[in-house]
N, C-alpha and C positions, 0 to 999 in steps of 0.2 A: 202792426208797426205804426205807431203814431207819428204824425208829421206836423210841421208848422211852417209858417212863412207867409201867411195871408193877412193875419191880424184882422182889423175891422173891415178890410177890403175883401176878405175871403168870401163873404156872402154876396158880394157884387159879381162874382165870377160864375159863369155858367158851368165851367168844368171843375173837376176836383180829382186828384190822384188818390188811389188806394193801392197800398203795397202789401204783399204777402210773401213771406220767405218760403222758398221751395226747398224742402229737405226730406230725408227719408222718414216714413211714418214709424210709429212705435207700436209695440204689441199691447193690445187691450188686456188688462188684468181684471178679473172678476172682483168686485168689492165685497162679495159675500164671505162669511167666515169659512173655516176649514170644513170640507165635506167629508163624509165617511160612508162606508158600506155597512148596511144592517147586519151582514153576516159577521162582521168583526165583533158585534155585540153578543152574538149567539154562540160563536165557536171560539175556544181558546187556542193557545199555541200548542197545547198537548193533544190536539185532536188526532194527529197522525199516530199517536202512541197506541190508540185503540184500533186494531185492524178492522173491526166491524164498522165503526164509525167512518173510518177512512174509505172503506169500500162503498159506503152509501153517500159519500160527500157530494158527488155530482147530482144525485137526486135531491138532496137537501138544498143545494145551491140553486138549482133550477126552480124548485118550488118557492124558495124565498124571493128570487128575482122576479118571478111572475106575480107574487103577492105585493111586491113593493113597486109595481108599475105606476107610472104617473097618469092620473086621470086629468085630461085637458079641461074638464068642467069644474075641477076642484080649484076654487079661488082662495083657499085658506093658506096656500103655500106651505102645507105641512111637509112636503117632500123637498123643500129647497136646500136642506142640508144633506140630502142623500146623493150618493154617486150613481148617476145613470149610465156613465161610461167610465172606463178606467182612466181616460185622459182628463176627466174632469178634476182629478186631484191636483193637476198642475195649476189650476186657476187661470188658464189661458184658453178662451173659447175659440181662438183662431181668427179673431178680428184685428184689424189694423186701425190705428187712430191717427188722423191727420194732426199736424202741429197745432196746438191750441195757443201757443205764445211764440214770440219771436225767437226766444232761446238764445243760447250763447254761441258766439262766432269765434273761432280759433284761428290762429296763424297757421297757414299752410293749407287751409280748406278752400273750397270754391264757393263763394257767395253767389247764390242763385235766387233771383227775386221775380215774382209774378206781379206786374204792374198793370193796373187798370185805370184808365182815365174816363170818368163818367160825365155825361151831360145831364145835369139835374134840372135844366131849365125846360121851358115849354116850347122852345124854338130850336131850330137846327143851327149848328155852328159849322163854319167852313174854313178850309185852308189852314188846317191845324199842323203847326210845326212843333214836333216833340223832341226834347233832348233829355237824356239821362246821363248823369256823371257821378263818379265817385271822387270825393274830395278828402284828402288826408292832410296831415301836417306838412308833408313834403311835396305832394304833387296833386294834380287833378287829371283824372282819366275819363275820356269820353266813352260811354258804353253804347249809346244809341243817338242817332241824329237823322231826322227825316227832313232836313232842310231842302235836299235836292228832290225829294218826292213827298211833299206834304200829304197828310190825310185829307182827302177831298171834303168829307163832311162826317159829322157825328149827329145822328138824328136826336130828337128830344127823347130823353129817357134811355138813349143808347150808350154804348161804351166802345172803347178801342183798347185791346189788350196786347201786351207784349212781354217777353221774358228777357232779362239781362243776366249776364254772368260776369264774375270778376274773381280772379285768383288773389286771395288775400296774402300779401307779402309784407305788411307793416303792422306793427302793434299800435294800440291807442285808439283815439277817437276817429271815426269815419262818418262821413255824411253822404247820403244818397240824395243828390240834387236832381229834382224832376221839374222841368219847365215846359210850358206850352204857350205858343203864340198863335192866336186864332182870331177869327172875325165872328162877332156875335150876330144876333138878329137885326141889329141896327147897322150892320156892316162896320161897326167900330172895332178897330184892332186892339186887342187886349193881350196882356202878358201875365201869365200865372206861374210864379215860382213856389215850389214846396220842398221842404227839407226833412229828411228822415235820418235821424242820428242813431248810431250804434257803436258799441265798443268791441275791439278785437283783443282777445287775451292770448296768452301763451299756453298751448296745450301741454307742453312738456319742457323739462329742463335737462340739459346735458352737462354733466360735470366730468372733467377729464383729469387724469393724473398721468404724468410721463416719468418713466424711470429709465436710466441708462445703466446697462450692465455690460461692461467692456464694449464690444462692437455691436451690441444688440440694444434696441430701444423697445420698451414695452409701454403700450398705451392702454389705459383702462378708461372706458367710457361708461358712466352711470346715467341711465335714462329714467327720469321720474315722471309719472303721469299726474298732471294737475287738473284733469277734467273730471266730470261727474259720471263718466261712463268708461267702461273697459276699452282699452286700446289693443288691437291685434296688429303686431308689428310684422308687416309683410317683408320688409327689407331694411336692414341696418348694415350698410356697406361702407367701408373706409376706402376712400380714394386717395392713395398716396401721392405725394408730390413727386416731381421729376427726380430720378435717381434713387427712389425709395421703392422697396417691395414690401408687401404686407401679407401676413398670415394671421387668420383668426384662430384663436385657441379656444377649444370647447372642452367641457368637462367629460362629455361622453367618449369622444375618440381622441381627446387631448390635442389634436391638431388637425386642421382641415385647410388645405390651401385655397386661397381666394381664387375663384374661377370667374372668367368674364362671361361665361354662358350660364344662364339661370337654370335651375332645376325645373322639370315639368310641373311638379307640385312640391311645395315646401310648406310644412305646417307652420302657421304663424305663431309668434311668441306672444303670450298674453301678459299685459301689464295692467294690473287691476286699478280701478278708479280710486281717486282720493289719496294719492301718494304712493301707489305701487311703484316698485323700482325693478330694474333688470340691468345686470352688468355685462359688458362685453370686453374682451381682452384681445389685443392685437400685438403681434410681434413684428417689429419693423427692422429692416436691415438695408444698408446702403448697397445698391446694385450698380455694377460698373460694366455695362454692355460693351463688348468688343475691346475690353481692357483700356478704354479711353479714360484718361485722368480728368477729374473734375474737382471743383472746390465747393465744399458744402460748409466750410467754417463760418461764412458770413450769413448763411441762411438758417433760420430757425423753423421754417415752415415744414411740417410733417405731412399735411394733407387735410382732408375734410370728410365729414360724415354725410352720407345720403340716407335719409330716413323716410320711409313710407309706411302708412298704417291705415287701418279701417276701424270704424266703431262697430257697435253691436249689430247694426243692420247694414253694414257695408259702406257707410259714408267714408269716402277716401280723404286722405290728407298726406301732405308731403312737405318736408323741411330739409334744408341744406344748411349745415353749420358753417360758421366762419372758419378761416384757416386755423388749424390747431398748431400751436407753437410748442417746440421742445427746446431742450438745452442745446447749445451749439455743439456740434460734433467736430472734433479735431481729428483730421486724418493724418496718421503718422507717415513720416518719410521712409522709415525702415522698421522692420520687425526682426526679432531674433527668436528662433524656435530650436528646441532640443530635438535632435534626430535619433541619437542612439546613446544609451548609457549602459555600463556594465551591470549585470544582474546582482553581483555581490561586491560590496565595497568594504575593504579591510582597513582597520585603523592604522594610520601612519604608513600606508602603502599607496604608491602613485596609481591613479586611474585617469582615463581619458573620457571626455564628453564630446560627442560630435554635435556641432551646432550649425545652423543654417541662417545666414544673414540675407534678408530679402529686401530689395529695393522696390518701394511702392510708388515711386515717382516716374515721370516721363523723361528724366535726364540722368546722366551718368553721375554717380556719387563715389566719393573716395579719392585717394587711398584712405584707409582707416587704421587707427590704433586701438587695440583691445586690451583692457587690463581689468583686474579685480580690485575694487576699492578697499582700502585698509580699514580695519576696525579692531578694537581691543578684544571683542568677544567673537571674533571670527572662528567658526568651526571648520571651514574649508578654505584652503589657501592655494595659490598657484605654485606648482612644482616646476621650477626652471625660470626662464626669463619672465620678468614681471610684466612686460609689455610685448604684445604680439602685433606684427605689422601685416596688414591685409591689403590686397590690391583694389583696383576699381571694380565697381559692380554696375553692370549695364542697366538701362531702364527696364523695369518690370522683370528683372532677373534676380538670381540669388547666387550666393557664394558659400560653399561648405568649408568648414575648418574644424580643427580639434583643439581642445583646451586641456592641458595636463594639470590635474589638481591632486591635492592630498588632504585627507581628513585627519583632524587632530583631536576630535571628540567623538565619544561613542553615542549610539542611539539615533533618534530621528533628528536630522540636521537640515539646514537650508543652504542651498547655493544661491547667493544673492550678491548684489553689488557689481554685476558685470557691466562695464562701461565701454561704449563705443564712441570714438572721437573721429570726426571727419576733418582730416588735415587740410583740406582745401577750403571748405566753408567755415572752418573753425567752430564747428557745432558739436556739442556733447550730447550723447543720448545715454541716459542712465535708466535704471529700473525697467529694462526691457524684458528681463526674464528672471523668474524665481522658481527654483526646483527644490523638491524635498527628497532626501535620500536617507537610507538607513545604513549606519556604519556599525559593522560587527567587529568583534575582537579578533576572530580568526576566520 
């Protein structure tokens, strides 16, 4: 990681900072071409078709493997393409490689840096006060400060090492600011600043879609990987807002209730590098504990996603999305449900439908008037009084009543246009219920 900040005065300083990023190593891959086993050149796939050859296979393989042994004194590398062990075909000798470059830093990761301050002069420096800070576009965070306990001395050719960590929570340009205040060999007090810049990118993007189906809200979250390595998602949990409950829907078992206790072991979900995606689907419903009434009409907040992942060698990362907004949910004052209907409906013969009027508020509603709206193409009409009078309905209670109807058309018809009018609040509720019936001739 290259730094700057000394200019022409840099050579006048006895001290200098060196910074190395600490992160997980990578697997060493052999640069040699594909290796092969000499037996593959001698024996074909039809070897086992011959019972005699198959019975002598072990003897042939053992003689061939002993003949193809590697001679340590052979410097011609004639055997560099031969498989000495079955695992050599992977091209991974089992070695780990330390980071050769600073690499990319992503939002949600922990930036860890090994910092060394070196004394390149021929004399000792004393009373060294070291500070390390992270500067972003919005804030400046102190990572290390030895003002209260300065480093007593750094000998000529010596160094002082330390490690700093910072949870990356902002995108864009970041600057690691390292400063040292010290006394040189002439007891002159000097100040050394050095700056190390790096960029923070977004490892993934989250696209959401919200759909309302009656009283149920469906949230689809699409997570896309923007990094150059695979991401293994340990956790993608939706934290619903107050008065909401969430269920994650899966293709395997169709539905799995969100649990507050984590499983002992849960297989991570792989999202491949360079644009791999994975979709999550959640079913949200309004919950009303203890039948307490609340208003959600003015709130569009559904909740937020908590995402944790690991890279190929276990480097962790964590992100939390902003509040996910949905369409305003209007909670009805009343609902009308069908309780009972006759199994057979005959043309031009009266029948009764049992209905249940439910008060969803915390106050008394009613009295009500109920009628069927008129239409020229009506297939079902009221038989008798066109307007029915109902009494009051207590808070969070219901009232059952019967509606006498008559069908005037054959086949599959709809009972629609049932209108409820609150005589006190002068409020009309229509389109509360729509039923399909089959009208027979006899």
